[in-house]
N, C-alpha and C positions, 0 to 999 in steps of 0.2 A: 409524530407531529406535535409540536409544542403549542399548547393553547395560550392565546394572548390574554393577559390579565386585564380586567376592566380598569380604565384610568379615572373614571368618575369617583369623586369622594362619596363615601357612604355616610349618610346622615345618621347621627346617633338618635335613638328614639327620644331621649330626654330633650333634645333641641326642638323636636316637633311639639312636645308637651309644653315647653316654655313659650313657644310661639303661639300655640293655641290658647294658652292662658292669657297672654297679653292681648291677643285679638278678642277674646271673650270679654275682657275687662273694657277694652276700648269700645266694643259694641254696646255694652251695658251703659256706658257713660253717654255715648252719642244718641242712645235711644231716649234720653231725657230731653224733652223739647226745649226748655229754657236754655240749656247748654248748647244744643245743636244750633239753635236759631241765632246765637251770638257769634258764630264763626270762631269758636274757641280754638286756641292753639294748644293741642294736646299731644303729648308723647308718653307712651306706655311701654314699660319693660318689665320682665318677670324673671326671677331666678329662684328656683326651689320654693315656689309658693309665696315669695316676697315680691310684691308688685310696687313699682315706683312710678309715680305720676309726676310729670313735669310739663311746663308750658305756662300759658297765661289765660286767665279768665276775667270776666268783667267785675265780679264781686266776690267777697269772702264767703258769702252764702253759697255761691256756686262751687268754690273750691272745696268747701266742706261737704257739699252734696256729692261731688265727684268722688271724694274719699269714701263716703258711705256706700255709694253704688259699687265701687271697686271691691269693698270689703264683703259685699253680698254675693259676689261671684263664687261659685263652687270651686274649690282648689286654692283659693287665696288664704294664706295663713296670716299675712301682715301687709299693711299698706304704708308705704313711705310717701306722704303727700308733700311734694315739693312744688306744687302749683302756686303761682303768684297772682294775686288779684290786682286790678287797676286801683282799687281803693288802698291796698297795701302800698303799692308803688307811689301813689300820690303822697301819702303820709310820710313814708320813708324819705322820699326825695325832699319834701318840705323841711323835715327835721334835719337832713344832711346839709341843706343850704343854710338853715338857721344856725347850725352849730359851727359853720365856717366863720372864722374871725373877721374876714373881709366881706364875704357875700352875705353873711347873716343879717346885716343891717338893711338888706333889700327885701326881706320877706313880706313887708306890707305893701310893696310896689310891684311885685310880679305875681303871676298866677301860672299854674301848671295843671294839665289834664292828661290822663293816660287812657289810651284805647288799645287794649291787648298788648301792652308793653311799649307802644309808641307814645312818647310824651311830647305834648305841644306846650310851649312856653310863650307867654305874652307879658306885656308890661313895658316899663321904661326904666332904664338904669342911667343915672346922671353922675358925672364925676367932673372935677376941675378941668380935665382935658378930654377930648374925644378918644384919644388913645387909651387913657385910663378907664373910661367907660366901656370901651370895646373889650379891654382885658377882663373887666369884671363880667361882662356878658359871656365871654368864652369860659371864664372860670365857673360860672353857674352851670353852663352846659356840661362841662367836664364832670362836675359833682353829680349832676343828674344821670349822666351816662354810666357812672360807676355804681348806681343803685342796682342791686340784684333784680332781675326780671325785666330790666329796660333793654329793648332791642334797637331803639332808634329815638332820636330827638329832633323835633321841628322847632327851631329856635327863632321865634318871631319877636323877641325882646328888642326894643329900640335902645341904642346907645346914644346918649345925649351929652353934649358938653354944657356944663353949668353947675349951679349949686345943687346940693342934694335934694332940696325941697322942690326942685323942678320936677323930679320924677314922681312926686306925690301929687302933681297936678297944678303946681303954682304957675307954670307957663303953659298957656293953652296950645302954643305951637309945638311943644314937646310931647303933648299927650297924644295917644293913638287916635287916628281918625274915628270920629263917632263916639269916643270915650269907651271905657270898659263896659262889658255886658254885665248883667246881674249875676250870672254864673261866675264871671271873673272876679267881681267884687266879693262874692261869697268865698271864693277860693283864697283871695288875698286876706280876708278876715281870718280864715282858718290857719293860714300860714303865720299870721301875726300871733295867733293863740299858741301854735306849736313853738314859736320862738320864745314866748314868755314862759312856757312850760320848761323848755330847755334851760332857760336862765334860772328858773326856780330850782331846777335839779342840779345846778352848779356846773352845767356843761358849757356855759358860755362865760 
């Protein structure tokens, strides 16, 4: 009588070790309260003792802490920290917009904020025609979407027909209802600074 051979795949022991190491690293990071409480987006993989961290965190301090926690797990030989913080996304997005020859002139009139890779944009864009203003609005969104670590964009920028100074607040009807918040004004100031730095570096 011929014995039937098992059809199930036999897992190699090394695969179990890799999975266990990735799980151990993930557990060590999630055990850190400040990271766990912010609903961090975290992906961990391991290969021969090399652990790769990917995803989004609220701050650069947290991304660095995650790397340190991963490095402290027994069996980890090296950590590749590919985590992206919201502060990194905001600065990279602002510089990307500032370096664009068309959209760069708008950096003192728009603001952007990132929450775990979802970027919310506010402000007003004015151009001689409504179609041109809308095109610039879409251009800014495309630039931000291309920034590494960005998963989504909420574009609340208003496209307005009129002179460029309208977007700076010259026309009360064109300004967002209630005016920009203090946080938005602060972000607009930072974007203006990043634009000046890009200019000084000869990138504009």
